[in-house]
N, C-alpha and C positions, 0 to 999 in steps of 0.2 A: 621765871621771867627769861625766856630765850630770846636771843637777838634775831630780829626778822631779816629775811634775805634781802629786802629792799631798804634796809636801814642805811641812813647817812652816817658820815663820820661823827657828826654831832650827836646823832641818836646813840651810836655805839658808846661814845665817850660818856654821855649822860647815864646810860644804863650801867656801865661799868662803875662809874663814880658812885651812883646811888647804891648799888649792890655792895660795894666795898664799905661805904658809910654804914649801911644797915648791919654789916658784920663787925662794926667797930674798928675798921681799918682806915687810917688816914692816908690819903693818896692825892697827889696834885698832878694834873695833866701839864706837861711841858713839851718842849721840842717842836718838831714839825707839825704835829697835830694841832697845837695851839696856834701856829702860824696859819694853818688851814682855816681854823675857826675865825680868826681875826681878819682874814682876807677873803672871806666868803668863798673859799676854795680856789682863789686865784693861784695860790700855791697849793698843791695837793700832796699829802703825805699818805703813806701806806701803813705807817705804824703809829700807835698811840703810846707815848712814853708817860707812864705814871711814876712819880717819885714817891717812894714809901719806905718806911722802916720795917714793914711787915715781912715775915719770913715766908718762904715758899709754901710750907705746909699750911699756913693760914690762908694763903691766896688760892691754892688749888681748889678747895671746895666751892668758893665763891665763883671762880671763873668756870668751873665745870657746870655749875647750875645755869650759867649764861650760855652754855653750849661751846665753850672754849676747851681746848685740850692743851695740856702742857707737853709740847712735843720735844723740846730740847734740840730741835733741828738747827736753830741759829745760835742761841745762847741759853743758858739755864733758866733765865727769867722770862722767856717768851711763851706766849699762849696764842695758838692759832684757832681759827674757826672755819670750818669747811664751807659754811654758807655765805660768808662775806669776804670782801677783798682785804680787809684790814686785819692786822694782828696787834696784840698788846704786849708791850715790854715793860717790865717793872725795873726801875732804876733805883739804886740805893740812895736813901735819904742822907743828908738834908738836901733841900732845894738850893742849888748854887748856880751862880753866874760868874764865872771866873773865880776871883777871890771873895766874892760877896755871897754870904749865906742868908737865906730868907726863911723865916718861920712859915710853916704851913698856914697859920692864921692870918698872915699878911699877904697871902695870895688872894686871888679873886674867886667869886662865885657867880656862875651864870645859871639863871633859871631857864631851862630849856623844856620843850614839850614833854620829854620823857624823864625829866628829873633835874635835880640840881647838880651842876658840874663844878668841882673844885679845879681851878685852872690858874696858871700864872696870869697876872694882869698884862695888858698890852705893853706897858713900860717894861715889866719884867721879861716879857717875850722878846722885846728888842734887845735887852741886856743879854739874854740867853743866846740869841743869834750872833750878836756882836762878840760874845766871848769866844765863839767858834772862829770868828774872823781873826781875833787877836791871837788865839792859841795856835791855829793851824793855817791861817791865811785863806780860809774858806770863803771865796767870793759869792758863792750861792747863798750862804748864810747872810751876807751883807745885803743881797737883793731881797731876801725874806724880811730882814729887819726894816728895810726901807718900805716894803709893802705894808707891813704892820703899822709903821709910824704914819704913813700917809692915810690910812683908813681908820685910825682910832685915836682917842684922846691919849696923849702922852704927857707924863710928868717930866718936862724938859729939864727942870732944875735937878731932879733926882738922877736923870740920865746923864747930865753933864758931870755931876759929882761922881757917878759910877765910872765914867770914862777916866776921870782923873785918878780915882782909886785904883784903876786897873793899869796905871802907868802910861796912859795916853795923854796927849797934850790938848790944850784948848783948841789949837789949830785942827787937830784930828777930829775933835768933836764938831767944830764949825763945818768942816768938810762933809761930815755925815749929815748935818742939818741942811746944807746946801743941796745935797743929793735928794733929801726927803722933799724939800720945797721946790725942786726943779720942775715938777710937772703939775 
């Protein structure tokens, strides 16, 4: 199963996820690619971050079969494909958003035309983006979190609790909600 040159980000993500699952590898899509999916590409990512505990030697044959090459050009865990614009990076497990760790089983599943995709939920995606805001002051990540929250069902009680667990105040949570509800 080789990735088609006209594949969308969702196609690539689903094919990678399906191939990994078939090989017995647990991996969850997170990061900017999840934002792209949940915002219908209003935000566009060029990399697909899969969180996994799999070792590089286990990933290489699966990715090679899909037409990816382990280039090592960027980081050791990056695979590039000459026929498409996206690359895949494998991030060390577990799935975390700041100080919050999430089990792979508690993440989402999307049934897409080319297969089932294991991906963080929209609420977890917002947590992921806001963790970057909290840790590094990354305003682009705040904008991404707002886009996801505006376009998807969010577990607001869980998100509020997450804000508090991350050392944020009720006021900071309310300010985020105001920005989400502003348009």
